[in-house]
C-alpha positions in Angstrom: -21.1 6.0 -12.8 -19.3 9.3 -13.9 -17.3 8.8 -17.1 -14.8 11.8 -17.7 -12.4 12.5 -20.8 -8.8 13.2 -19.5 -9.0 17.0 -19.7 -12.4 16.9 -17.6 -10.7 14.4 -15.0 -7.4 16.9 -14.8 -9.5 20.3 -14.7 -12.2 19.3 -12.2 -10.5 16.0 -10.4 -10.9 18.0 -7.2 -15.1 18.6 -7.5 -15.6 14.6 -7.9 -14.0 13.8 -4.9 -16.5 14.0 -3.0 -18.7 11.5 -5.2 -16.5 9.3 -4.7 -15.9 8.9 -1.2 -19.8 8.6 -1.3 -19.3 4.8 -3.2 -19.5 6.3 -7.2 -17.1 5.5 -10.2 -15.3 7.9 -12.4 -14.3 6.1 -16.1 -11.9 7.8 -17.7 -12.3 8.2 -21.1 -9.7 9.1 -24.1 -11.7 10.4 -26.8 -15.1 9.1 -25.3 -13.2 5.8 -25.0 -13.0 4.3 -21.7 -9.5 3.4 -20.4 -9.7 3.6 -16.8 -11.6 3.0 -13.4 -10.8 5.1 -10.3 -12.8 4.3 -7.4 -12.2 5.5 -3.6 -10.4 3.1 -2.0 -11.8 1.7 1.4 -11.7 3.6 4.6 -8.9 1.9 7.4 -10.2 0.0 10.1 -10.6 2.7 12.7 -10.1 0.1 16.4 -6.4 -0.1 17.2 -5.5 -3.4 17.1 -4.8 -5.2 20.2 -1.2 -6.5 21.5 -0.1 -9.7 20.8 -2.4 -11.1 17.8 0.4 -13.3 17.2 1.5 -14.9 20.1 2.7 -18.5 19.7 3.0 -18.4 16.1 6.6 -17.2 15.7 9.1 -19.4 17.6 12.6 -17.8 17.9 15.7 -21.1 18.3 18.4 -19.9 21.3 21.0 -20.2 18.2 19.4 -16.5 16.7 21.1 -15.0 20.2 24.8 -16.6 19.4 27.4 -14.4 18.1 27.9 -14.6 14.2 30.7 -16.5 13.1 33.8 -13.8 11.9 33.9 -14.4 8.5 30.2 -13.2 8.7 31.4 -10.1 10.8 34.0 -9.8 8.6 31.2 -9.6 5.4 29.3 -6.9 7.5 32.3 -4.7 8.0 33.5 -5.0 4.4 36.6 -6.6 5.9 35.9 -9.3 3.6 36.9 -9.5 -0.2 
């Protein structure tokens, strides 16, 4: 764990980023009183997600493909008050 006052963090943050990535934590202090904690985010997964993971979980009813009623079309086009 690294303890830094705000001024030190503003001045030398780039120097501490490698240590954050290695798993250390920065405790940010104001007048030596801890106020925040800075941790590295977990690395995103490297593998690509396969297509079709949600297959079968959503059904779209046939009414979805029907034309919209005239009053809704007018509202979308700004013709309705």
